C-alpha positions in Angstrom: 19.6 -2.0 14.6 16.5 -4.1 13.8 15.3 -3.7 10.2 11.7 -4.4 11.2 11.7 -0.9 12.8 11.4 0.5 9.3 8.3 -1.4 8.4 4.6 -0.8 9.1 2.6 -3.6 10.7 0.6 -6.5 9.1 -2.6 -6.8 11.1 -5.5 -9.2 11.4 -8.9 -7.5 11.2 -9.4 -7.5 15.0 -6.0 -6.1 15.5 -6.8 -3.3 13.0 -10.0 -2.5 15.0 -7.9 -2.3 18.2 -5.4 -0.1 16.6 -8.1 2.2 15.3 -9.4 2.5 18.9 -5.9 3.4 20.1 -5.6 6.1 17.4 -9.0 7.6 18.3 -8.1 7.6 22.0 -5.1 9.8 21.0 -7.3 12.1 18.9 -5.8 10.9 15.7 -7.6 10.1 12.4 -7.4 6.9 10.4 -7.4 6.7 6.6 -8.2 3.5 4.8 -7.7 2.5 1.2 -7.7 -0.9 -0.5 -6.6 -2.7 -3.6 -4.6 -5.6 -5.1 -1.3 -3.6 -5.4 0.1 -6.3 -7.6 3.4 -5.3 -9.2 3.9 -2.1 -7.2 4.7 1.0 -9.4 5.0 4.8 -9.1 1.3 5.3 -9.5 0.6 3.2 -6.4 3.3 5.1 -4.4 1.8 8.5 -5.4 -1.7 7.3 -4.6 -0.7 5.9 -1.2 1.2 9.1 -0.3 -1.9 11.2 -1.2 -4.1 8.9 0.9 -1.8 9.1 3.9 -1.8 12.9 3.7 -5.6 12.9 4.3 -5.2 11.9 8.0 -2.8 10.8 10.8 -2.3 7.1 9.9 -3.0 4.9 6.8 -4.1 1.3 6.8 -4.3 -0.5 3.5 -6.8 -3.3 2.9 -5.0 -5.7 0.7 -6.9 -8.2 -1.4 -5.7 -11.8 -0.7 -4.5 -14.0 -3.6 -7.9 -15.7 -4.2 -9.6 -12.4 -4.2 -7.2 -11.0 -6.7 -7.8 -14.0 -9.0 -11.6 -13.3 -8.8 -11.0 -9.7 -9.8 -8.1 -9.9 -12.3 -8.2 -13.5 -13.6 -6.3 -16.7 -12.9 -2.9 -15.3 -14.1 -2.9 -12.8 -11.2 -1.6 -12.0 -8.8 1.9 -12.0 -10.1 3.3 -11.2 -6.6 1.9 -13.3 -3.7 0.0 -11.7 -0.8 2.9 -11.9 1.7 5.3 -10.2 -0.7 2.8 -7.5 -1.7 2.1 -6.8 2.0 5.8 -6.5 2.7 6.4 -4.1 -0.2 3.5 -1.9 1.0 4.7 -2.0 4.6 8.1 -0.8 3.5 6.6 2.5 2.2 6.8 5.5 4.5 3.2 6.4 3.8 1.8 3.0 4.9 1.4 2.4 8.7 -0.4 -0.9 8.5 -1.8 -3.5 6.1 -4.8 -5.8 6.7 -5.7 -8.6 4.3 -9.2 -9.4 3.2 -10.7 -12.2 1.1 -13.7 -10.6 -0.5 -13.7 -8.8 -3.8 -14.6 -5.4 -2.2 -13.9 -4.1 1.3 -17.4 -3.5 2.8 -17.1 -6.1 5.6 -13.6 -4.9 6.6 -14.7 -1.2 6.4 -17.7 -1.9 8.6 -15.4 -3.5 11.2 -12.5 -1.0 11.2 -14.7 2.1 10.5 -11.9 4.5 9.5 -12.5 8.2 9.4 -11.7 8.5 5.7 -11.9 6.0 2.9 -9.8 6.8 -0.1 -10.4 5.6 -3.7 -9.0 6.7 -7.0 -10.9 9.4 -8.9 -11.2 6.9 -11.7 -14.3 6.0 -9.8 -17.4 8.1 -9.0 -18.3 8.1 -5.3 -21.9 7.1 -6.0 -20.7 4.0 -7.9 -18.5 2.6 -5.0 -20.0 -0.5 -3.5 -18.6 0.4 -0.1 -20.1 3.9 -0.1 -23.2 3.1 1.9 -21.2 1.3 4.6 -18.8 4.3 5.0 -21.6 6.9 5.1 -23.7 4.7 7.5 -21.0 4.8 10.2 -20.3 8.5 9.6 -17.1 8.2 7.6 -16.0 10.3 4.7 -14.9 9.3 1.2 -12.0 11.1 -0.6 -11.1 10.6 -4.2 -7.4 10.7 -5.0 -6.0 12.0 -8.3 -5.3 9.1 -10.7 -1.8 9.0 -12.2 -2.5 8.5 -15.9 -0.3 6.0 -17.7 0.8 4.3 -14.5 -1.0 1.0 -14.0 -0.1 -2.6 -13.2 -1.8 -3.7 -16.5 0.4 -1.3 -18.5 3.5 -2.3 -16.6 2.8 -6.0 -17.3 2.2 -5.2 -20.9 5.5 -3.4 -21.2 7.3 -6.3 -19.6 5.7 -8.9 -21.9 6.5 -6.7 -24.9 10.1 -6.3 -23.9 10.6 -10.0 -23.4 8.8 -11.0 -26.6 11.1 -8.7 -28.6 14.3 -9.2 -26.8 13.7 -12.6 -25.1 
């Protein structure tokens, strides 16, 4: 059996638009979320499962490496884009991943136009830079519960602490 059958698909932006059209033709809804997803952890997995439950298919907009550096600093990402994408695509909740080079996903959202855009409830909807784009094409924003104490920053801090003490 081919192991690739167990993975979602890594798409270019135009392929993502075409896939969305296929889903709509089938009467299915598309959910979109985005992020860096550097050092995947249980909080990410819970968040993505929640996002997927909001519709029929989930596409993740994944910040490319230069974009992650702009957001998180030059020491990040820890895990390169291709590996981050592969990890996400191995999750049952993720149907597809599409990379983007901007800090925030407005351009990609305007192209793909998913039915639902999911963000963490750490944010307020009115503060989201992509809010106006999503509302302009008739999409909806859903805020996912944030898993307190589960973050990449905290995971990296624990790793550094463990290695500094036990080298």
